[in-house]
C-alpha positions in Angstrom: 121.1 -129.8 -183.5 121.5 -128.6 -179.8 118.7 -127.4 -177.6 118.6 -126.0 -174.2 115.8 -125.4 -171.6 116.4 -122.8 -169.0 119.7 -121.0 -168.6 121.8 -122.9 -166.1 121.5 -121.8 -162.5 125.2 -121.3 -162.1 125.7 -118.9 -165.0 128.8 -116.9 -165.3 127.4 -113.7 -166.9 129.8 -111.4 -168.5 128.7 -107.8 -169.0 129.5 -106.4 -172.4 127.4 -103.2 -172.3 126.3 -101.1 -169.4 126.7 -102.1 -165.7 124.9 -105.1 -164.4 122.3 -104.2 -161.8 122.2 -100.5 -162.7 118.6 -99.2 -162.7 119.6 -96.2 -164.6 120.8 -97.8 -167.8 120.3 -100.7 -170.2 122.8 -103.7 -170.1 123.7 -106.7 -172.1 125.3 -109.8 -170.8 126.5 -113.2 -172.3 127.3 -116.5 -170.5 130.5 -117.8 -172.0 130.0 -121.1 -170.1 126.9 -121.9 -172.3 128.8 -121.6 -175.6 128.3 -124.8 -177.7 129.3 -125.5 -181.2 128.5 -127.7 -184.2 130.5 -126.9 -187.3 130.0 -123.3 -188.2 127.1 -122.9 -185.7 127.5 -121.7 -182.1 124.8 -121.3 -179.3 125.2 -118.9 -176.5 123.0 -117.5 -173.7 122.4 -113.7 -174.0 120.3 -111.5 -171.7 119.4 -107.9 -171.7 117.9 -105.6 -169.0 116.3 -102.3 -170.0 116.0 -99.1 -168.1 112.4 -98.6 -169.2 109.6 -100.9 -170.6 109.9 -102.0 -174.2 107.5 -103.9 -176.4 108.7 -106.9 -178.5 107.8 -107.5 -182.1 105.2 -109.9 -180.8 103.6 -107.2 -178.6 105.1 -108.4 -175.2 105.7 -105.6 -172.8 108.9 -106.3 -170.9 111.8 -104.9 -168.9 114.3 -107.7 -169.4 114.7 -111.0 -171.2 117.0 -114.0 -171.2 117.6 -115.9 -174.5 119.5 -118.4 -176.4 121.2 -117.1 -179.5 122.4 -119.1 -182.6 125.5 -117.8 -184.3 126.1 -118.6 -187.9 129.9 -118.1 -188.3 129.9 -118.7 -192.1 127.4 -115.9 -192.5 128.6 -113.7 -189.6 125.0 -113.5 -188.3 123.2 -114.3 -185.2 119.5 -114.9 -184.2 117.5 -115.5 -181.1 116.2 -119.1 -181.0 114.2 -118.5 -177.7 113.5 -115.8 -175.3 112.0 -115.6 -171.8 110.6 -112.2 -170.9 110.3 -110.6 -167.5 108.2 -107.5 -166.5 110.8 -106.4 -164.0 114.5 -105.4 -164.8 117.4 -107.6 -163.9 115.5 -110.8 -164.9 113.5 -110.6 -161.6 110.1 -111.9 -161.0 108.3 -114.7 -162.7 108.6 -114.9 -166.5 105.6 -113.3 -168.3 106.2 -115.1 -171.7 108.5 -117.6 -173.3 108.8 -117.8 -177.1 110.7 -120.2 -179.3 111.7 -118.8 -182.8 112.0 -121.5 -185.5 114.3 -120.8 -188.4 111.5 -119.5 -190.6 110.6 -116.9 -187.9 113.9 -115.0 -188.0 114.6 -112.8 -184.9 118.1 -111.3 -185.5 120.1 -110.7 -182.4 120.1 -107.0 -182.1 120.2 -104.5 -179.3 118.0 -101.7 -180.4 118.9 -98.3 -178.9 122.0 -99.5 -177.1 125.0 -97.7 -178.5 127.8 -99.9 -179.8 128.0 -102.8 -182.2 127.7 -105.5 -179.6 126.1 -108.1 -182.0 129.1 -108.1 -184.2 131.4 -108.3 -181.2 129.5 -111.4 -179.8 129.5 -113.1 -183.3 133.3 -112.6 -183.7 134.1 -113.8 -180.2 131.8 -116.9 -180.5 133.3 -117.8 -183.9 136.9 -117.6 -182.7 136.2 -120.1 -180.0 136.5 -123.7 -181.2 138.6 -122.9 -184.2 142.1 -123.8 -183.1 143.4 -123.3 -186.6 142.2 -119.6 -186.7 144.0 -117.0 -184.8 142.4 -113.6 -184.1 143.3 -111.0 -186.7 144.3 -107.4 -185.8 140.9 -106.3 -187.0 139.2 -108.6 -184.5 138.1 -106.6 -181.5 137.8 -108.6 -178.2 134.6 -108.3 -176.2 135.4 -105.9 -173.4 133.4 -105.1 -170.2 132.1 -101.6 -170.2 133.0 -99.9 -166.9 
């Protein structure tokens, strides 16, 4: 099994929803440089900045978070394995909480109240990488930056 500490300082964040740095809207980013695989499992850094304060399932009030997600390609699912929360948007300021989610504490990778099926798109993209014998199908939609 693979584990990571903090997200690398030289991340290459790719915006898949919203506009990075926009104070008027939510946005979702992935760092393709962090993608790692082991069989049908993939791990990838994902982060989300919110336009307004949200409260996590655990009761943490936050505006943004950085996370590591685990993708199960055989089940076409993804879950957060860890998350670092910030009180400020854009991942600014000191972290206010860091949580690790063991397999028995399932935290699905979802983006509540953000229009679009970005979880499925991230799963598809992560699972295509590393499988040289699989070519994308016509029904596979690539991850596209939102203007």
